[in-house]
Every structure is written in structure tokens, then in C-alpha cells.
C-alpha positions in Angstrom: 39.1 -39.2 31.9 39.2 -35.7 30.4 42.5 -34.2 29.4 43.9 -31.4 31.5 43.0 -28.6 29.0 39.3 -29.6 28.6 38.9 -30.3 32.3 40.3 -27.0 33.4 38.2 -25.1 30.9 35.2 -26.9 32.1 35.9 -26.2 35.8 36.5 -22.5 35.2 33.6 -21.9 32.9 30.9 -24.2 34.5 31.2 -26.5 31.6 31.9 -30.3 31.7 34.3 -31.8 34.2 34.7 -35.2 35.8 37.3 -34.7 38.5 39.0 -32.2 40.8 41.8 -30.4 39.0 45.3 -29.8 40.2 47.8 -26.9 40.0 50.1 -25.6 42.7 52.9 -23.1 43.4 56.3 -23.9 44.8 58.9 -21.7 46.4 62.0 -21.6 44.1 64.1 -23.3 46.7 61.7 -26.2 47.2 62.5 -28.2 44.0 66.2 -27.4 44.5 66.2 -28.9 48.0 64.1 -31.8 46.7 66.8 -32.8 44.3 68.7 -34.2 47.3 65.6 -36.2 48.1 65.3 -37.7 44.6 63.5 -35.0 42.6 64.4 -35.2 38.9 66.7 -32.7 37.1 67.1 -31.4 33.6 69.9 -29.8 31.6 69.3 -26.4 30.2 71.6 -24.0 28.3 72.3 -20.7 29.9 74.8 -18.2 28.4 76.0 -21.0 26.2 76.7 -23.4 29.1 74.9 -26.5 30.2 73.3 -26.0 33.6 71.6 -28.7 35.7 68.3 -27.5 37.1 65.3 -29.2 38.8 62.4 -30.2 36.6 59.3 -27.9 36.5 57.3 -29.3 39.5 53.9 -28.9 37.8 55.1 -30.7 34.7 56.7 -33.4 36.8 53.6 -33.9 39.0 51.1 -33.8 36.0 49.4 -30.5 36.9 46.5 -29.5 34.7 47.7 -25.9 34.0 50.9 -24.6 32.5 52.3 -21.1 32.9 53.2 -19.8 29.4 54.5 -16.3 30.2 53.0 -12.9 30.0 54.7 -10.7 32.6 55.0 -7.4 30.7 58.0 -5.3 31.8 56.0 -2.7 33.6 58.5 -0.4 35.2 58.4 3.0 33.5 62.1 3.2 32.7 62.7 0.0 30.7 65.5 -2.4 31.8 66.9 0.0 34.4 68.6 -1.6 37.4 71.1 -0.1 39.8 72.7 -2.0 42.6 73.1 0.3 45.5 74.6 -2.1 48.1 75.6 -5.7 48.2 76.9 -8.4 50.5 77.2 -12.2 50.2 73.7 -12.6 51.6 71.7 -9.7 50.1 71.6 -6.8 47.7 69.7 -3.5 47.4 68.4 -2.7 43.9 66.8 0.5 42.5 64.2 -0.2 39.8 63.0 1.6 36.8 60.1 2.9 38.9 62.6 4.7 41.2 62.0 2.2 44.0 64.7 0.5 46.1 64.3 -2.9 47.5 66.5 -5.3 49.5 66.5 -8.9 48.3 68.0 -12.1 49.7 70.4 -13.8 47.4 70.0 -17.4 48.4 66.4 -17.6 49.4 63.1 -16.2 48.2 60.8 -13.9 50.2 59.1 -10.6 50.1 61.8 -7.9 49.6 62.3 -5.1 52.2 61.0 -1.8 51.0 63.8 0.7 51.3 63.1 3.9 49.4 60.7 5.4 46.8 61.1 8.3 44.4 57.6 8.4 43.1 56.0 10.1 46.1 53.9 12.8 44.4 51.7 13.3 41.4 54.2 15.8 40.1 57.1 13.3 40.1 54.8 10.7 38.5 53.8 13.1 35.7 57.2 14.4 35.0 59.6 11.4 35.4 57.6 8.2 34.9 54.2 8.6 33.3 55.6 9.6 29.8 57.5 6.3 29.5 54.3 4.3 29.7 52.3 5.9 26.9 53.7 4.0 23.9 53.5 0.3 22.9 57.1 -1.1 23.1 57.6 -4.8 22.0 60.8 -4.9 24.0 58.6 -5.1 27.1 57.6 -8.6 26.1 59.5 -11.9 25.9 57.9 -13.0 22.7 60.3 -15.8 22.1 60.2 -17.2 25.6 56.4 -17.0 25.8 56.1 -18.8 22.5 58.3 -21.6 23.7 56.3 -22.1 26.9 53.0 -21.9 25.1 54.2 -24.7 22.8 55.3 -26.9 25.8 51.9 -26.5 27.4 50.0 -27.2 24.2 52.1 -30.3 23.4 51.2 -31.7 26.8 47.5 -30.9 26.5 47.7 -28.5 29.5 45.5 -25.5 30.1 48.0 -22.7 29.2 47.9 -19.2 30.7 49.6 -15.9 30.7 50.1 -14.2 34.1 50.7 -10.7 35.4 50.2 -8.2 38.1 48.1 -5.2 37.3 47.6 -1.9 39.1 47.5 -2.6 42.8 50.9 -4.4 43.1 52.4 -2.0 40.6 51.3 0.9 42.7 52.7 -0.6 45.9 56.0 -1.3 44.2 56.2 2.2 42.7 54.8 4.5 45.3 55.5 2.4 48.4 52.8 1.5 50.9 52.8 4.7 52.9 52.5 7.0 49.9 50.0 4.8 48.2 47.7 4.5 51.3 47.9 8.2 51.9 47.2 9.0 48.3 44.1 6.8 48.2 42.6 9.4 50.6 44.4 12.6 49.8 44.8 12.4 46.0 42.5 9.8 44.5 42.7 11.6 41.2 46.4 10.6 41.0 45.4 7.0 41.7 42.8 7.1 39.0 45.3 8.5 36.5 48.0 5.9 37.5 45.5 3.1 37.0 44.2 4.5 33.7 47.7 4.8 32.3 48.6 1.3 33.3 45.4 -0.4 32.2 45.8 1.1 28.7 49.5 0.0 28.9 48.6 -3.6 29.7 45.8 -3.7 27.1 48.1 -2.6 24.3 50.9 -5.0 25.2 48.7 -8.0 25.7 47.0 -7.3 22.4 50.4 -7.5 20.8 51.3 -10.6 22.7 48.1 -12.4 21.7 48.6 -11.4 18.1 52.3 -12.2 17.7 52.7 -15.3 20.0 49.2 -16.8 20.3 46.1 -16.9 22.4 46.5 -19.1 25.5 43.6 -20.8 27.3 43.3 -18.2 30.1 44.9 -15.6 32.3 46.1 -15.3 35.9 46.1 -11.9 37.6 48.2 -11.6 40.8 47.2 -8.7 43.1 47.7 -9.2 46.9 44.8 -7.3 48.5 45.4 -8.2 52.1 47.4 -9.6 55.0 46.4 -11.6 58.1 42.8 -11.0 59.0 42.3 -7.8 57.0 42.5 -6.1 53.6 45.1 -3.4 53.0 42.3 -1.0 52.1 38.6 -0.9 52.8 36.1 -2.5 50.4 34.7 0.9 49.7 38.2 2.2 48.6 38.8 -0.9 46.5 35.4 -0.5 44.9 35.9 3.2 44.0 39.6 3.2 43.0 40.8 -0.2 42.0 38.1 -2.7 41.0 36.6 -0.7 38.1 40.0 -1.2 36.4 40.2 -4.9 37.3 36.7 -5.3 35.7 37.8 -3.5 32.6 40.8 -5.8 32.2 38.7 -8.9 32.9 36.3 -7.8 30.2 39.2 -7.3 27.8 40.2 -10.9 28.3 36.7 -12.3 28.3 36.1 -10.7 24.9 38.8 -12.9 23.7 37.3 -16.0 25.3 39.8 -16.2 28.1 38.8 -17.1 31.7 40.6 -15.1 34.3 41.9 -16.5 37.7 42.4 -14.0 40.5 45.3 -14.5 43.0 45.4 -12.6 46.2 47.4 -13.4 49.3 46.0 -12.5 52.7 42.5 -12.5 53.8 40.1 -11.9 50.9 36.7 -12.5 52.6 35.6 -8.9 52.5 36.7 -8.5 48.9 34.8 -11.5 47.5 31.8 -9.5 46.4 34.1 -7.2 44.5 36.0 -10.1 42.9 32.7 -11.7 41.7 31.3 -8.4 40.4 34.5 -7.7 38.5 33.9 -11.0 36.6 36.8 -13.1 37.7 36.2 -16.8 37.1 38.3 -18.3 39.9 40.1 -17.4 43.1 43.5 -18.5 44.5 44.9 -19.3 47.1 42.6 -18.7 50.1 45.3 -18.7 52.8 44.0 -20.5 55.9 46.6 -18.8 58.1 45.3 -15.4 57.0 41.8 -16.2 58.2 40.1 -17.5 55.0 37.4 -20.2 55.2 37.4 -22.1 52.0 34.2 -24.0 52.7 32.3 -20.8 53.5 33.6 -19.3 50.2 32.3 -22.4 48.3 28.9 -22.3 50.0 28.4 -18.6 49.3 30.1 -18.1 45.9 30.4 -21.6 44.4 27.9 -20.7 41.7 30.1 -17.8 40.6 33.7 -18.9 41.2 36.0 -21.9 40.9 38.6 -22.3 43.6 42.3 -23.1 43.4 44.1 -23.9 46.7 43.0 -23.7 50.3 45.0 -26.7 51.6 46.8 -25.5 54.8 50.5 -26.0 53.8 51.4 -26.2 57.5 49.7 -29.6 57.6 52.0 -30.8 54.8 55.0 -29.3 56.6 54.4 -31.8 59.4 55.5 -34.6 57.0 53.2 -36.8 59.0 51.3 -39.1 56.6 48.3 -39.4 58.9 47.9 -35.7 59.2 48.5 -35.2 55.5 45.9 -37.8 54.6 43.3 -36.3 56.8 44.0 -32.8 55.5 43.7 -33.8 51.8 40.6 -35.9 52.3 38.9 -33.2 54.3 39.4 -30.5 51.7 38.8 -32.5 48.5 35.7 -34.3 49.9 34.5 -31.1 51.5 34.6 -29.1 48.3 33.0 -31.9 46.3 30.2 -32.2 48.9 29.5 -28.5 48.4 29.3 -28.8 44.7 32.4 -26.6 44.2 34.5 -26.4 41.1 37.8 -27.1 42.7 41.6 -27.4 42.0 43.7 -29.1 44.6 46.5 -26.9 45.8 48.1 -25.4 48.9 46.9 -22.2 50.4 49.9 -20.3 49.1 52.8 -22.3 47.9 54.8 -25.4 48.7 57.7 -24.5 51.1 61.0 -26.3 51.5 59.7 -27.6 54.8 57.5 -30.1 52.9 59.5 -33.1 51.9 59.3 -34.5 48.3 57.9 -37.8 49.5 55.3 -36.0 51.6 54.1 -34.0 48.7 53.9 -37.0 46.4 51.9 -38.8 49.1 49.5 -35.8 49.3 49.0 -36.1 45.5 48.4 -39.9 45.9 45.6 -39.2 48.4 44.2 -36.4 46.2 44.0 -38.8 43.2 42.2 -41.4 45.3 39.4 -38.8 46.0 39.5 -36.6 42.9 36.5 -38.0 41.0 33.2 -36.1 41.2 
């Protein structure tokens, strides 16, 4: 049996592999709720005090990948945060990009978009663009990344840095309305925004790689769509967004790092662009958004590995017969199509999935994981 690091590298680069891989995402509340169902805990030191927290689920379950950091602080005004309103249940925060969002305090979820200051090219050029032109080591958690990289390496996991790039950054800076209008009315601004940020990310990742170390690969998180559709047309993505994705993928490939692309929503119409940009794998292929994982594997299995695609709603039934059928169907279906596959849910594991149910799903996966 290959170790996790070699297996994952083989699956992502069309090298050697002997089984289906495994790596998943979990809502933050999920392991916390699972503690009451027997999930293990650990003691960590925060602000000089001992705090009991759930174990890292992927380390606990023996996943093949380990997240080792990345996450450059990308808001133009560094470490700026202003709380505009607050209750026991939520708070509204203004960011260093001039955007205001409403967050739940006791559960995760997409924040509500409240207000945006960066609503014209003039505002971008005067108030925000100048802050992004210089390399600033304070934008990186070098110590934390080094610690996580060491944890993954010690366990023979495939370690990776992760980040969002230009699309999510634009949505969180301009807001959806201004962004979508500007794609049509001022594409020059979008090109300039993307140019500045890609240069920004290159500079900071070069520093991270030099000062902390080179991981095994990269994950890029850019949500391109929602249910049944992309947020923008393939033509718009091709002209304004994907050339910059391709440039960043080439930057990492030059350093020998495979790149996994994560996009929520329906990605079917973006698959040719994802392949052309050089990404090595796709995640998570949400069934409820309209993706057909088997069709993806049949059409693009020679170009992409796949991470995910298991309809989490079937795990949420907590019915072992339903779970068993779902796991066998997807694992055996991907193997039958010759796909390079990592077992995972089609987005992330919600608190509606019981700890024992998820462990059972993994037991079934392991019965069927060998190619």
C-alpha cells in the first residue's frame, strides 16, 4: 500500500497509484457537535490558556492530504476590521477592502453582503490599489504555515497551501452587482484588478515557498457558479478571468506543484476552461447544483483527477443501507471509468451527518478503494 503522499501525487499527475484517495471538508460545527457523539478532542494553547477542541477530522480519519496554510491576507488595507453592529447572534464587519458583511456568530455560512465602497475604477485606483503593489511579509503566517507543513510531512501526507485568487477577491471587494456590471461596462478595470492581484499573489507565494518550504501542491478556491448555472458566461470567464488562472497555475507548475481547483455550484460549462488553464484536479462537483460526476470522468478523465462528488444528502439520512449504496455507486463507478478519484462529499460534511454514519461511509469506501 502506497503512503498518502506518493498516492496523492500519483493520482494528481497520472503517475503510480493503487487505490482511491480520500480527503474531505467539514463544516466547523460538525466536529464540535460530533464531540458529544464520541469524536476525540485535543488540548491547544490559545492566548496562554488551555482550550479543548475537536481533533482535525482529516488527521483523525486518515485522509491523504493535509492543509498546510497559504491564505495570504489579500485585503488592500492590512489587518483592518471595523465592527459596525453586533447582537448575540450576528455581527456586521467592514473589511480592509471597504466591504461590509453580516456573519453568524455561532454557525458557519455564507455571509450576507451589506455594502461595498469599491464601486468604481476611480475608488479602486485611489484608495485600494496602492496598498497591493509591495511585497509585505506581514501578509503571511510564516510560523503557522511552517508548523502545519511539518505536521503533514511527519505523517507522510500530501501537504498543500490553499488560497482564493481573483474571482472571489473581486466578489468580496466590489460586490456582485458592481462586479457583474463591470465585466461588461468596464472590462479594463477588471483586467487591471486581476493583473495587480496576480502579481501580488506571485510575490507573496514566492516568499512563502522560500522562507517556509515547498509543499506538495496547491488548492485554489474560486466559486464560479450556483445551482444549474455559472455566475458569468464561459466567454466572459475566458476573456477576463481564466488567463490569470492559467498564469498562476503555470507559476506553480514551474515549481513542480500540482494544482487542485475548487468551485462550488455547477461547473459543467467551465470544464473546458478549467482543463485549458492547466488545473490538475477538480473539487467538489456538487450533485445538488446539477453536476454529473460520471459524465465529467468520461469526458475529462484523461485530463483531470476528481475530489468529491458524493451527494452529502445521502449521508445526512444516517441510513446505513442508503449510505452503503451511495458509497459503492460512486467509488465503483469512478473506478469503472478509469478515473483518478479521491473519495469525498460534494461540498462538505454537515452537522446533519452523524459521526458513526461518516465512519461507516469510510468503512465502505475502504472495502472498495483498490483499483
